[in-house]
C-alpha positions in Angstrom: -4.2 -16.7 15.4 -7.6 -15.1 15.1 -9.1 -15.3 11.6 -10.5 -11.8 11.6 -9.3 -8.3 12.4 -12.0 -5.7 13.0 -11.1 -2.3 11.4 -13.6 0.5 12.0 -16.6 -0.4 9.8 -14.7 -3.2 8.0 -13.3 -6.6 8.7 -10.0 -8.2 7.5 -10.6 -12.0 7.2 -7.9 -14.6 6.7 -7.6 -18.0 5.1 -10.6 -20.4 4.8 -12.8 -18.2 7.0 -12.6 -15.4 4.3 -14.4 -17.5 1.8 -16.9 -18.8 4.3 -17.9 -15.2 4.9 -17.9 -14.3 1.2 -20.0 -17.3 0.3 -22.5 -16.5 3.1 -22.8 -12.9 1.9 -23.3 -13.9 -1.8 -25.9 -16.5 -0.8 -27.9 -14.3 1.6 -27.6 -10.8 0.2 -29.6 -10.2 -3.0 -27.3 -7.9 -5.0 -28.7 -6.6 -8.3 -25.4 -7.1 -10.0 -22.0 -8.5 -9.2 -18.9 -6.8 -10.7 -15.4 -8.1 -10.5 -12.5 -5.7 -11.2 -9.2 -7.2 -12.2 -6.1 -6.1 -14.1 -4.3 -8.1 -16.9 -2.2 -10.0 -14.4 -4.8 -10.9 -11.9 -7.2 -11.9 -14.7 -4.5 -14.4 -15.8 -3.2 -15.6 -12.5 -5.8 -15.0 -9.8 -9.3 -15.1 -11.3 -9.4 -18.9 -11.6 -8.2 -19.3 -8.0 -10.9 -16.9 -6.8 -13.7 -18.5 -8.7 -12.6 -22.0 -7.4 -13.2 -20.8 -3.8 -16.9 -20.1 -4.4 -19.6 -22.6 -3.3 -21.7 -22.0 -6.4 -21.4 -20.3 -9.8 -22.3 -16.6 -9.7 -22.8 -14.3 -12.7 -20.0 -11.8 -12.5 -19.5 -9.0 -14.9 -15.7 -8.9 -15.2 -14.1 -5.6 -15.8 -10.3 -5.6 -16.7 -8.0 -2.6 -16.5 -4.3 -2.4 -17.6 -1.8 -3.4 -15.0 0.6 -0.9 -13.3 0.9 2.3 -11.4 0.9 4.3 -14.6 -2.8 3.4 -15.1 -3.9 4.5 -11.6 -5.5 7.6 -13.1 -8.9 9.3 -13.2 -9.1 8.2 -16.9 -9.1 4.6 -15.9 -11.9 5.3 -13.3 -14.0 6.9 -16.1 -13.6 3.7 -18.1 -14.7 1.6 -15.1 -17.6 3.8 -14.2 -18.8 3.7 -17.8 -18.5 -0.1 -17.9 -20.5 -0.5 -14.7 -23.2 1.9 -16.0 -23.4 0.2 -19.4 -23.7 -3.2 -17.8 -26.6 -2.1 -15.7 -25.0 -1.3 -12.4 -27.2 0.4 -9.8 -26.9 1.3 -6.1 -27.6 -2.3 -5.1 -24.6 -3.6 -7.0 -21.5 -5.1 -5.4 -17.9 -4.5 -6.7 -15.2 -7.0 -5.8 -11.7 -5.7 -6.4 -9.3 -8.6 -7.1 -5.7 -7.3 -7.4 -2.9 -5.3 -5.9 -2.9 -1.8 -4.5 -3.7 -0.2 -7.8 -6.8 -2.3 -8.2 -8.0 -2.0 -4.6 -7.3 1.7 -4.3 -8.8 2.6 -7.7 -11.7 0.1 -7.3 -12.5 1.4 -3.9 -12.6 5.0 -5.2 -14.9 3.9 -8.2 -17.3 2.1 -5.7 -17.3 5.1 -3.3 -18.3 7.5 -6.0 -20.5 5.5 -8.4 -24.0 6.7 -7.7 -22.6 8.2 -4.5 -21.5 4.8 -3.3 -22.0 1.1 -3.8 -20.7 -1.7 -1.5 -17.3 -3.2 -2.4 -15.0 -6.0 -1.2 -11.2 -6.0 -1.5 -9.2 -9.1 -2.2 -5.6 -8.1 -2.2 -3.4 -10.3 -4.3 0.1 -8.8 -3.8 2.0 -8.8 -0.5 2.1 -5.0 -0.6 -1.7 -4.7 -0.9 -2.2 -7.3 1.9 -0.1 -5.4 4.4 -0.7 -1.8 3.3 -3.9 -1.3 1.4 -6.0 -3.8 3.4 -6.9 -1.4 6.2 -7.5 2.3 6.6 -10.2 3.1 4.1 -8.0 5.1 1.8 -9.1 5.0 -1.8 -8.0 7.0 -4.8 -5.8 7.6 -7.8 -2.7 9.5 -8.8 -2.7 12.9 -10.4 -0.3 12.4 -13.3 2.9 11.2 -11.5 1.8 12.6 -8.1 0.8 9.8 -5.8 -2.7 9.4 -4.4 -3.7 13.1 -4.9 -7.4 12.4 -5.5 -9.4 10.1 -3.2 -11.8 9.6 -0.3 -11.8 7.6 2.9 -14.3 4.8 2.4 -14.2 1.4 4.1 -14.8 -1.8 2.1 -17.5 -4.2 3.4 -14.7 -6.7 4.0 -11.1 -7.5 3.0 -10.2 -11.1 2.3 -6.5 -12.2 2.7 -5.4 -15.5 1.1 -1.7 -16.1 0.7 -2.3 -18.5 -2.1 -2.4 -15.5 -4.5 1.3 -14.7 -3.5 2.5 -17.9 -5.3 2.2 -16.1 -8.7 4.3 -13.1 -7.6 7.8 -12.5 -8.8 10.5 -11.9 -6.2 10.6 -8.1 -6.7 6.9 -7.8 -5.9 7.4 -9.8 -2.7 10.3 -7.4 -1.8 8.0 -4.5 -2.5 5.5 -5.7 0.2 8.3 -6.5 2.6 9.3 -2.9 2.7 6.0 -1.9 4.3 6.3 -4.8 6.8 9.8 -3.6 7.8 8.3 -0.1 8.2 5.6 -1.4 10.6 8.4 -2.9 12.7 10.4 0.3 12.7 7.5 2.5 13.8 5.7 0.2 16.2 7.3 -3.2 17.2 11.0 -3.8 17.7 10.5 -7.6 18.1 8.7 -7.7 14.8 11.5 -5.6 13.1 14.2 -7.9 14.5 12.3 -11.0 13.3 11.9 -9.6 9.8 15.5 -8.3 9.5 16.8 -11.8 10.5 14.8 -13.6 7.8 17.1 -15.6 5.5 14.6 -16.0 2.6 11.3 -14.5 1.5 8.8 -17.3 0.8 5.0 -17.0 0.7 4.5 -20.1 2.8 6.4 -18.4 5.7 4.5 -15.1 5.6 1.1 -15.9 7.0 1.7 -14.9 10.6 3.9 -12.0 9.6 1.2 -10.6 7.3 -1.3 -10.8 10.2 1.0 -8.9 12.5 1.5 -6.1 9.9 -2.2 -5.7 9.4 -2.7 -5.7 13.2 -0.1 -2.9 13.6 -1.5 -0.7 10.9 -5.0 -1.3 12.2 -4.1 -0.3 15.8 -2.7 3.0 14.5 -5.7 3.7 12.2 -8.2 3.0 14.9 -6.6 5.6 17.1 -6.4 8.2 14.3 -8.8 7.3 11.4 -8.4 10.6 9.5 -4.6 11.2 9.9 -4.8 14.2 12.2 -1.9 13.0 14.4 -0.6 9.5 15.2 -1.5 8.0 11.8 1.2 10.1 10.2 3.8 7.6 11.6 2.6 5.3 8.8 4.3 7.8 6.4 7.8 7.0 7.6 9.9 6.7 4.5 7.1 7.9 2.3 7.8 11.6 2.1 11.0 11.0 0.2 9.9 7.6 -1.1 6.7 8.8 -2.8 8.6 11.6 -4.5 11.3 9.2 -5.6 8.7 6.8 -7.0 7.0 9.7 -8.8 10.3 10.9 -10.3 11.3 7.5 -11.6 7.8 7.0 -13.0 7.9 10.2 -15.1 11.5 9.8 -16.4 11.7 7.8 -19.7 15.3 6.9 -19.1 14.7 5.5 -15.6 13.4 2.1 -14.7 10.1 2.4 -12.9 10.4 1.5 -9.3 7.9 -0.5 -7.4 6.4 1.2 -4.4 8.4 -0.7 -1.9 11.6 -0.2 -3.7 11.2 3.5 -3.6 10.0 3.5 0.1 13.1 1.4 1.0 15.3 4.3 -0.2 13.1 6.7 1.6 13.4 4.8 4.9 17.2 4.7 4.7 17.3 8.5 4.0 14.7 9.4 6.6 16.5 7.2 9.2 19.6 9.4 8.5 17.4 12.5 9.0 16.3 10.9 12.3 19.9 10.7 13.5 20.4 14.4 12.7 17.1 15.8 13.9 15.6 13.5 16.6 18.5 11.7 18.3 18.1 8.3 16.5 21.1 6.1 17.3 23.8 6.0 14.6 24.5 2.3 15.2 20.8 1.5 14.5 20.9 3.6 11.3 23.8 1.4 10.1 21.8 -1.8 10.9 18.8 -0.4 9.0 20.9 0.4 6.0 22.4 -3.1 6.0 19.0 -4.8 6.2 17.6 -2.7 3.2 20.8 -3.2 1.2 20.4 -7.0 1.6 16.9 -6.9 0.0 16.9 -3.9 -2.4 19.2 -3.2 -5.3 21.0 0.2 -5.2 19.4 2.9 -7.3 21.6 5.7 -8.7 20.2 9.2 -7.9 22.3 12.3 -8.7 22.3 15.5 -6.7 20.6 17.2 -9.6 17.9 14.6 -9.7 17.4 15.0 -6.0 16.6 18.7 -6.5 13.7 17.5 -8.8 12.6 15.0 -6.2 12.6 17.7 -3.5 10.4 19.8 -5.8 7.9 16.9 -6.1 7.8 16.7 -2.3 6.0 20.0 -2.3 2.9 18.1 -3.3 3.0 15.7 -0.4 -0.4 15.6 1.4 1.2 15.9 4.8 2.6 19.3 4.1 1.4 22.3 6.1 1.7 26.0 5.1 4.3 25.2 2.5 6.5 23.2 4.8 7.5 19.6 4.1 6.7 17.4 7.1 8.5 14.2 7.8 7.5 11.3 10.1 10.9 10.2 11.7 12.2 8.0 14.5 13.6 8.7 17.9 14.3 5.0 18.2 12.8 1.8 16.8 9.1 1.8 17.8 9.5 5.5 19.0 8.2 7.6 16.1 7.7 11.3 15.9 5.9 13.3 13.3 5.7 16.8 11.8 9.4 17.3 11.6 10.9 19.7 9.0 14.3 19.1 7.3 16.1 21.7 5.1 17.3 20.8 1.5 20.9 20.7 2.6 20.3 18.0 5.1 18.2 16.0 2.6 21.2 16.1 0.2 23.4 14.8 3.0 20.9 12.0 3.4 21.3 11.1 -0.2 25.0 11.1 0.1 24.7 8.7 3.1 22.4 6.4 0.9 24.9 6.5 -1.9 27.8 5.3 0.3 
């Protein structure tokens, strides 16, 4: 397995080689200031691991943000921009984002916009951020409960992937990342899907090669369509409904907040049902998909009335065109199709299928 995947203007570097490259950069590039962005969790569980991988002691200004999707907001960016400014950051500074998708998305956006852009490095510490946020150059924040409404495409200098950080993750966080890996198999690689769906347990030590394959799949799609004008839309399979479900659960005080992958798992089951009805996806494969997701993800109760509110949230999806909600669906495993419309009645039927 190669230690590096080249992604447009960035590199995703794995294992020991990741720290060789980072140590070389810090030794040979004279940055005026080094900033390290963490959240409460990565400050506690990952910072010591990261610092222990460095050849020498460097002076980092550590900036901590609250953990969780609820804090992926422009207000948090303002706090980080202010901290960098007050600590003397200039255009020759480097920002290292050590954390999950919230930290890398928000940190990348902060770096891309501070003084019109400073260099940054992402070190994803969750399975989700390793397989999803590691390539593609998407940075940004939510607008209230609406996912990723504000942001820019900006590539990090490099992305470092080290599975040691996964040892601190609870099981539900691992499952959240697995959802994106399962999606990569469904949209691009049947052999990969079969391998993931037959796994008997989810352990960090067994994930190295699988993470590499997920990054490879996403990178192949992005290199063909860097700005999401066509093919890249297949990466949104499960996300049109999934993001709206995630947003709805986030803003309801009586609902348990769903992790990204937990919401996307529901979205993939429902959008697989839409695929059967709209694009000829095989019904027996739909049943297999539902069984695989049911094995990993606890059932979430969603009423028909709640689905109406979720459908309303789908109006804000970035893939929409001229007021129409666009889905990326499947004709078969590894045969995706995009820009497909579904009416509300069919979406309600998809919910009924999920509830069964």
